[in-house]
C-alpha positions as CSV (number, residue, x, y, z in Angstrom):
1,M,-34.9,3.9,-14.5
2,M,-31.6,2.2,-15.5
3,V,-29.3,4.3,-13.5
4,R,-31.5,3.7,-10.4
5,A,-31.5,0.0,-10.9
6,I,-27.5,0.0,-11.3
7,D,-27.3,2.2,-8.0
8,R,-29.7,-0.5,-6.2
9,Y,-27.1,-3.2,-7.1
10,R,-24.1,-1.2,-6.9
11,L,-22.5,-3.2,-4.2
12,L,-22.9,-6.5,-6.1
13,I,-21.7,-4.9,-9.4
14,L,-18.5,-3.7,-7.7
15,L,-17.8,-7.1,-6.2
16,L,-18.2,-8.8,-9.5
17,V,-15.8,-6.2,-11.1
18,A,-13.2,-6.6,-8.5
19,V,-13.4,-10.4,-8.6
20,A,-12.9,-10.3,-12.3
21,A,-10.3,-7.7,-12.3
22,R,-8.1,-9.5,-9.4
23,A,-8.9,-13.1,-10.0
24,A,-5.6,-13.8,-11.8
25,T,-3.6,-12.9,-8.6
26,F,-5.6,-15.1,-6.3
27,G,-3.5,-17.7,-4.6
28,D,-0.3,-16.1,-6.0
29,P,2.2,-15.8,-3.3
30,V,4.6,-13.4,-5.3
31,V,2.2,-10.6,-6.6
32,H,4.5,-7.8,-5.1
33,V,7.7,-7.7,-3.0
34,D,6.2,-5.4,-0.5
35,E,3.5,-7.6,0.6
36,D,5.8,-10.4,0.6
37,F,7.8,-8.7,3.4
38,Y,4.4,-7.7,5.4
39,F,3.3,-11.3,5.4
40,A,6.9,-12.4,6.5
41,A,7.0,-9.8,9.2
42,A,3.6,-10.8,10.5
43,D,4.7,-14.3,10.6
44,A,7.8,-13.4,12.5
45,M,5.7,-11.5,15.1
46,W,3.8,-14.8,15.8
47,R,7.3,-16.2,16.5
48,G,7.9,-13.5,19.1
49,A,9.6,-10.8,16.9
50,V,8.9,-7.1,17.8
51,P,8.8,-4.6,14.7
52,Y,11.9,-2.4,14.6
53,L,13.8,-4.4,17.2
54,D,13.7,-8.0,15.7
55,V,12.1,-7.2,12.2
56,W,13.1,-3.8,11.0
57,D,11.2,-1.5,8.5
58,R,9.8,2.0,8.3
59,K,6.1,1.0,8.1
60,P,3.8,1.6,10.9
61,V,3.0,-1.3,13.2
62,G,-0.7,-1.3,12.3
63,L,0.2,-2.7,8.8
64,F,2.0,-5.8,10.3
65,L,-0.8,-6.2,12.8
66,L,-3.2,-6.3,9.7
67,Y,-1.3,-9.2,8.2
68,M,-1.1,-11.1,11.5
69,P,-4.4,-13.1,11.1
70,P,-3.6,-14.5,7.7
71,A,-0.1,-15.2,8.8
72,A,-1.4,-17.3,11.6
73,L,-2.9,-19.7,9.1
74,P,-1.1,-22.5,7.0
75,F,0.9,-20.7,4.5
76,W,-1.1,-21.3,1.5
77,W,-4.4,-20.5,3.2
78,G,-2.8,-17.3,4.6
79,I,-2.1,-16.1,1.0
80,W,-5.8,-16.5,0.2
81,A,-6.8,-15.0,3.5
82,Y,-4.9,-11.6,2.9
83,Q,-5.9,-11.5,-0.7
84,A,-9.5,-11.9,0.5
85,M,-9.1,-9.1,3.0
86,A,-7.6,-6.9,0.2
87,L,-10.6,-7.7,-2.1
88,G,-13.0,-6.8,0.8
89,A,-11.2,-3.5,1.3
90,V,-11.2,-2.7,-2.4
91,V,-15.0,-3.4,-3.0
92,G,-15.7,-1.4,0.3
93,T,-13.6,1.6,-0.9
94,A,-15.2,1.4,-4.3
95,W,-18.7,1.5,-2.8
96,I,-17.8,4.5,-0.6
97,V,-16.3,6.2,-3.8
98,G,-19.9,5.9,-5.2
99,R,-21.5,7.2,-2.1
100,I,-19.4,10.2,-1.9
101,A,-20.0,10.9,-5.7
102,M,-23.7,10.8,-5.0
103,R,-23.3,13.4,-2.1
104,A,-21.6,15.6,-4.5
105,G,-24.2,15.5,-7.1
106,W,-22.6,13.1,-9.4
107,G,-24.8,10.2,-8.8
108,R,-25.2,9.2,-12.5
109,G,-21.5,8.3,-12.7
110,A,-21.2,7.0,-9.1
111,T,-21.1,3.2,-10.0
112,L,-18.6,3.8,-12.8
113,A,-16.4,6.0,-10.5
114,G,-16.4,2.9,-8.1
115,V,-15.5,0.7,-11.2
116,A,-12.8,3.2,-12.1
117,Y,-11.3,2.9,-8.5
118,I,-11.1,-0.9,-8.8
119,L,-9.7,-0.9,-12.3
120,W,-7.0,1.8,-11.7
121,L,-5.4,-0.4,-8.8
122,N,-4.2,-3.0,-11.2
123,V,-2.4,-0.5,-13.4
124,A,-0.9,1.2,-10.4
125,G,0.6,-1.7,-8.4
126,G,-2.4,-2.3,-6.2
127,Q,-3.4,-5.7,-7.5
128,G,-2.7,-7.4,-4.2
129,G,-2.3,-6.3,-0.7
130,Q,-0.4,-3.1,-0.8
131,S,-0.8,-0.9,2.2
132,P,-2.9,1.8,0.5
133,V,-5.4,-0.9,-0.7
134,F,-6.1,-1.3,3.0
135,Y,-5.8,2.3,4.5
136,N,-7.8,3.8,1.5
137,F,-10.9,2.2,3.1
138,P,-10.8,3.9,6.4
139,M,-9.8,7.2,4.7
140,A,-12.6,7.0,2.4
141,A,-14.9,6.1,5.1
142,A,-13.8,9.1,7.0
143,A,-14.5,11.3,3.9
144,L,-17.9,9.9,3.6
145,L,-18.6,10.6,7.3
146,I,-17.4,14.3,6.7
147,V,-19.3,15.1,3.6
148,S,-22.5,13.5,5.0
149,N,-22.4,15.7,7.9
150,P,-23.5,19.2,7.0
151,A,-25.0,19.8,10.5
152,R,-21.6,18.8,11.9
153,R,-22.7,16.4,14.4
154,W,-19.9,15.9,16.7
155,W,-19.9,12.2,16.9
156,R,-19.6,11.9,12.9
157,D,-16.5,14.1,12.9
158,A,-15.0,12.4,15.8
159,A,-15.6,8.9,14.1
160,A,-14.0,10.4,10.9
161,M,-10.9,11.4,12.8
162,A,-10.7,7.9,14.6
163,L,-10.8,6.4,11.2
164,V,-8.0,8.7,10.0
165,G,-6.0,7.5,13.2
166,T,-6.6,3.9,12.0
167,A,-5.2,4.8,8.6
168,L,-2.0,6.4,10.0
169,T,-1.1,3.1,11.8
170,I,-1.2,1.5,8.3
171,K,0.6,4.2,6.3
172,T,2.1,7.4,7.6
173,S,1.6,9.3,4.4
174,A,-2.1,9.4,5.3
175,V,-1.2,12.3,7.4
176,F,-1.7,14.7,4.5
177,E,-5.2,13.6,3.8
178,G,-6.0,13.4,7.6
179,A,-4.6,17.1,8.0
180,F,-7.0,18.2,5.2
181,F,-10.0,16.5,6.9
182,G,-9.4,18.0,10.2
183,L,-8.9,21.6,8.6
184,W,-12.1,21.1,6.6
185,I,-14.1,20.4,9.9
186,I,-12.5,23.4,11.8
187,V,-12.9,25.8,8.8
188,H,-16.6,24.7,8.5
189,D,-17.0,25.5,12.2
190,W,-15.3,28.7,12.1
191,R,-17.6,29.9,9.3
192,N,-20.6,28.8,11.3
193,G,-19.5,31.3,14.0
194,R,-18.3,28.9,16.8
195,A,-16.5,30.6,19.5
196,P,-12.7,30.6,19.2
197,M,-12.2,28.8,22.5
198,L,-14.5,26.0,21.7
199,L,-12.9,26.0,18.1
200,A,-9.6,25.5,19.6
201,M,-10.7,22.8,22.0
202,R,-12.5,21.1,19.1
203,A,-9.3,21.1,17.0
204,V,-7.3,19.7,19.8
205,G,-9.8,16.9,20.4
206,L,-10.0,16.0,16.7
207,A,-6.1,15.9,16.4
208,A,-5.9,13.8,19.7
209,L,-8.4,11.2,18.1
210,A,-6.4,11.1,15.0
211,F,-3.2,10.4,16.8
212,A,-4.6,8.2,19.7
213,P,-3.7,4.9,17.9
214,T,-0.2,6.0,17.2
215,A,0.2,7.5,20.7
216,G,-0.9,4.0,22.1
217,I,1.9,2.4,20.0
218,V,4.5,4.9,21.1
219,A,3.5,4.1,24.7
220,Y,3.9,0.5,24.0
221,Y,7.6,1.1,22.7
222,R,8.4,3.4,25.6
223,A,7.4,0.6,28.1
224,L,9.6,-1.7,26.1
225,G,12.6,0.9,26.5
226,A,12.7,1.0,22.7
227,L,11.3,4.5,22.1
228,D,14.6,5.5,20.2
229,A,14.1,2.6,17.8
230,F,10.6,3.6,17.1
231,W,11.4,7.1,16.3
232,F,14.5,6.2,14.1
233,A,12.4,3.6,12.1
234,N,9.3,6.0,11.7
235,L,11.1,9.4,11.3
236,W,14.8,9.7,11.1
237,S,15.5,6.7,8.7
238,I,13.1,8.3,6.3
239,M,14.8,11.5,6.3
240,G,18.2,9.6,6.0
241,R,17.4,7.7,2.7
242,N,19.4,8.7,-0.3
243,S,17.9,9.5,-3.6
244,D,17.7,6.9,-6.4
245,P,19.9,7.6,-9.5
246,P,18.4,10.5,-11.6
247,H,17.4,8.4,-14.6
248,E,15.5,6.0,-12.1
249,R,13.9,8.7,-10.1
250,W,12.6,10.7,-13.2
251,G,11.6,7.6,-15.0
252,N,9.4,6.6,-12.0
253,L,7.9,10.1,-11.8
254,A,7.0,9.9,-15.6
255,K,5.4,6.4,-15.2
256,L,3.3,7.9,-12.1
257,V,2.1,10.9,-14.2
258,L,1.2,8.6,-17.0
259,L,-0.6,6.4,-14.8
260,L,-2.7,9.2,-13.1
261,S,-3.2,11.4,-16.1
262,P,-6.3,9.8,-17.5
263,L,-8.2,9.7,-14.3
264,A,-7.0,13.2,-13.3
265,A,-8.2,14.4,-16.5
266,M,-11.7,13.0,-16.0
267,A,-11.6,14.4,-12.5
268,F,-10.8,17.7,-13.8
269,A,-14.3,17.6,-15.3
270,A,-15.7,17.9,-11.8
271,R,-15.6,21.7,-12.1
272,G,-19.0,23.4,-12.5
273,T,-22.6,22.4,-11.6
274,A,-24.1,19.0,-11.0
275,A,-27.5,17.3,-10.7
276,G,-28.4,17.5,-7.0
277,G,-25.9,17.1,-4.3
278,T,-24.2,20.0,-2.7
279,G,-21.5,22.6,-3.8
280,E,-19.8,22.0,-0.6
281,G,-19.6,18.2,-1.4
282,R,-18.1,18.9,-4.7
283,R,-15.5,21.4,-3.1
284,F,-14.6,18.8,-0.6
285,A,-14.2,16.1,-3.3
286,I,-12.0,18.3,-5.4
287,L,-9.7,19.4,-2.5
288,W,-9.3,15.9,-1.1
289,A,-8.1,14.8,-4.6
290,A,-5.7,17.8,-4.7
291,T,-4.4,17.0,-1.2
292,A,-3.8,13.4,-2.1
293,L,-2.0,14.3,-5.3
294,F,0.2,16.6,-3.2
295,G,1.0,13.8,-0.8
296,V,2.0,11.5,-3.8
297,F,4.3,13.9,-5.2
298,V,5.9,15.4,-2.3
299,I,7.2,12.1,-0.9
300,G,9.7,11.4,-3.7
301,G,10.7,8.0,-4.9
302,W,7.6,7.7,-7.1
303,F,7.3,4.0,-7.6
304,D,3.9,3.1,-9.3
305,H,2.1,2.0,-6.1
306,Y,2.7,5.5,-4.7
307,A,-0.2,6.7,-6.9
308,L,-2.7,4.4,-5.0
309,P,-3.6,6.9,-2.3
310,A,-4.8,9.4,-5.0
311,V,-7.0,7.0,-6.9
312,A,-10.0,7.0,-4.5
313,P,-10.6,10.8,-4.4
314,L,-9.8,11.2,-8.2
315,A,-12.4,8.5,-9.0
316,V,-14.9,10.3,-6.9
317,C,-14.3,13.5,-9.0
318,A,-14.3,11.4,-12.1
319,A,-17.9,10.5,-11.6
320,R,-19.2,13.7,-13.3
321,F,-17.4,12.9,-16.5
322,L,-18.3,9.3,-16.3
323,G,-22.0,9.9,-15.8
324,A,-22.6,12.9,-18.1
325,R,-25.1,12.6,-21.0
326,F,-25.9,9.0,-20.5
327,W,-25.7,8.1,-24.2
328,G,-23.6,11.1,-25.2
329,A,-20.2,11.4,-26.6
330,R,-18.5,12.0,-23.1
331,R,-20.2,9.0,-21.6
332,G,-18.9,6.9,-24.5
333,A,-15.2,8.3,-24.0
334,G,-15.5,7.5,-20.3
335,L,-16.5,3.9,-21.0
336,A,-13.8,3.6,-23.6
337,I,-11.1,4.8,-20.8
338,L,-12.4,2.3,-18.5
339,G,-12.2,-0.4,-21.0
340,V,-8.6,0.5,-22.0
341,V,-7.8,0.5,-18.2
342,A,-9.3,-2.8,-17.6
343,L,-7.3,-4.3,-20.5
344,A,-4.1,-2.5,-19.4
345,G,-4.7,-3.8,-15.7
346,Q,-4.9,-7.5,-17.0
347,I,-2.0,-7.1,-19.2
348,T,0.1,-5.8,-16.2
349,I,-1.0,-8.6,-14.1
350,V,0.0,-11.1,-16.8
351,V,3.4,-9.4,-17.5
352,N,3.9,-9.4,-13.6
353,R,3.1,-13.1,-13.4
354,V,5.6,-13.9,-16.2
355,M,8.3,-11.5,-14.7
356,R,7.7,-12.3,-10.9
357,G,6.7,-16.0,-11.2
358,G,3.7,-17.9,-9.9
359,P,2.6,-20.4,-7.3
360,G,4.2,-23.3,-9.1
361,E,7.7,-21.8,-9.4
362,F,7.4,-20.5,-5.8
363,A,6.5,-23.8,-4.5
364,A,9.5,-25.3,-6.2
365,L,11.8,-22.7,-4.8
366,A,10.5,-23.2,-1.3
367,T,11.1,-27.0,-1.7
368,A,14.6,-26.4,-2.8
369,V,15.2,-24.3,0.3
370,G,13.7,-27.1,2.5
371,R,12.2,-26.7,6.1
372,G,15.4,-27.1,8.0
373,P,17.3,-27.6,10.2
374,G,19.3,-24.4,10.2
375,C,18.5,-20.7,9.5
376,L,17.7,-19.0,6.2
377,W,19.2,-15.8,4.8
378,V,17.4,-14.3,1.8
379,Y,20.2,-12.0,0.8
380,S,18.0,-11.0,-2.2
381,G,14.7,-12.5,-3.5
382,T,11.2,-13.1,-2.0
383,T,10.9,-12.9,1.8
384,K,7.9,-15.1,1.6
385,L,10.4,-17.9,1.8
386,Y,10.7,-17.5,5.6
387,P,7.1,-18.3,6.4
388,A,6.9,-20.8,3.6
389,T,9.8,-22.9,5.0
390,G,9.5,-22.0,8.6
391,R,13.3,-21.4,8.8
392,C,14.7,-19.0,11.4
393,R,16.1,-15.6,10.5
394,V,19.7,-14.4,11.1
395,T,19.2,-10.7,10.8
396,R,16.4,-8.2,11.7
397,Y,16.8,-6.6,8.3
398,V,14.5,-9.1,6.6
399,F,13.8,-6.8,3.7
400,P,16.8,-7.7,1.7
401,S,17.3,-4.4,-0.2
402,H,17.7,-2.6,3.1
403,L,21.3,-4.4,3.4
404,Y,22.4,-4.1,-0.4
405,R,20.7,-1.1,-2.1
406,T,22.5,2.2,-2.6
407,R,19.8,4.3,-1.4
408,E,19.8,2.6,1.9
409,T,23.4,3.5,2.7
410,G,23.7,5.0,6.1
411,A,19.8,5.1,6.5
412,I,19.1,1.9,8.5
413,G,20.8,2.4,11.7
414,V,23.8,0.1,10.9
415,D,26.7,-0.1,8.4
416,Q,25.4,-2.3,5.5
417,E,28.7,-4.0,5.0
418,A,29.3,-4.6,8.7
419,E,25.9,-6.3,9.1
420,V,26.4,-8.5,5.9
421,R,29.7,-9.7,7.4
422,R,28.0,-10.4,10.8
423,V,25.4,-12.5,9.0
424,L,27.8,-14.5,7.2
425,A,29.8,-15.0,10.5
426,V,26.6,-16.6,12.0
427,K,26.9,-19.2,9.2
428,P,23.2,-19.4,8.0
429,A,22.4,-22.9,6.6
430,V,20.8,-21.6,3.5
431,I,21.4,-18.4,1.5
432,V,19.1,-17.3,-1.4
433,M,20.3,-14.9,-4.1
434,R,18.7,-13.4,-7.3
435,P,20.7,-11.9,-10.0
436,L,22.2,-8.5,-9.8
437,S,19.4,-5.8,-9.4
438,I,19.2,-2.1,-10.2
439,G,20.6,-0.1,-7.2
440,E,22.5,-3.0,-5.6
441,R,25.9,-2.1,-4.3
442,P,28.3,-4.4,-6.0
443,E,30.8,-4.4,-3.2
444,I,28.2,-5.8,-0.9
445,R,27.4,-8.6,-3.4
446,A,31.0,-9.3,-3.7
447,I,31.4,-10.0,-0.1
448,V,28.4,-12.6,-0.3
449,I,29.6,-14.2,-3.2
450,A,33.2,-14.7,-2.0
451,A,31.7,-16.3,1.2
452,V,29.3,-18.5,-0.9
453,A,32.2,-19.7,-3.0
454,R,34.3,-20.7,0.2
455,D,31.7,-22.1,2.4
456,Y,28.7,-23.2,0.5
457,R,27.5,-25.4,-2.4
458,L,25.0,-24.6,-5.0
459,A,22.2,-26.7,-4.1
460,A,19.6,-25.5,-6.8
461,R,19.0,-23.0,-9.3
462,T,15.3,-22.4,-9.7
463,P,13.2,-20.2,-11.9
464,L,11.0,-17.5,-10.4
465,G,9.5,-15.5,-13.3
466,N,12.3,-14.2,-15.5
467,E,15.0,-14.8,-13.0
468,M,17.1,-17.8,-11.7
469,I,17.1,-17.9,-8.1
470,S,20.2,-19.6,-6.5
471,V,20.0,-21.7,-3.4
472,F,23.3,-22.3,-1.5
473,K,23.5,-24.5,1.3
474,R,26.4,-24.8,3.8
475,R,29.0,-27.5,3.0
């Protein structure tokens, strides 16, 4: 009776948990450097910028389009708006996690599986508007359509692959999960004796649906005569990135393994039977989790937020562990793990707030930069200063590390040093610099420091978290 009551109010429970878990980040404009850039890029698009041409990055266009509605609002309203969008995506994904767990026969732990999804985002860098926070939602919805379609009704499979296509416009690495979804459908049809010709036609149709949104974007860039810029940003530049130093790379990997291990350990308990559900649903969930993990580890780099795509399928599989023996030892162990993760997530948010700063410090920094006249160059620091101050840009390489990080040398389409010298020759009115960071090329920084000493004055040194940000204004 208690389990049924919890299931009945699952969506409300997940909403309350998500609000409690993420409340400390609401209204904070500097939760993560990546979403700072997404917001700044969307703001630039409202001012006429075209991704890859006027604002350069490797992310798919759909991610910037997603941020455009919040970026159209007054700055502080925009921050609340995209965080509300992220909250909605988190709750929706968590609810779907529970639904898939029920289809697999792990209904007793379905609600806790959704809770696990929400809590794990906080410890893996997903407290705000990271791209997987958004694309996990259509991917999970696609998974639910597939696992809820034993009769293989064509429209459900078609809708699932269309959702995969949506996810691909937000994050390219969704291709691994999308390929698994497509193969699952085709293999199921093959086992049911579908004729080879029909099977091939169906496979082509599903692939076309998955790539249709990207094909539309490609057509747009072709019409602009900028197809080379599109392919370079989305493919060749990814292959051209250098590796991080070994100690940084392997340290990131160790952290990633540590973050995912408890959830993966609970998911491993998904082997065996379950109460109700289907064996096919359980196999789907386990293989989905394995595919997502493969996608996480094959990409390399291994920052903490790279774990986010695997959290949803692992949480589904963890439902069996979380729901086993309602008052038994395993159930207690699962609740204890969730309690520890909840606490760790709040500690992570607080530590990040201390290290990265908060709304008050950011507002003071934006005031120090001022609204003009003249253009701004954030050599290093938060790119949200562009939309917060309304100042113009002096380079399409708005994400600062593209111009100074060692791993980006030779991978962005221009020589870093040449672009930095070009920017300085434009004479931006304001230059913002943070202290020396890991992976920064000292020779690039030396060029900027020399130019600042010659042509600029120190207008302000403002704290942002554990760093002092320098604001230089032209003499």
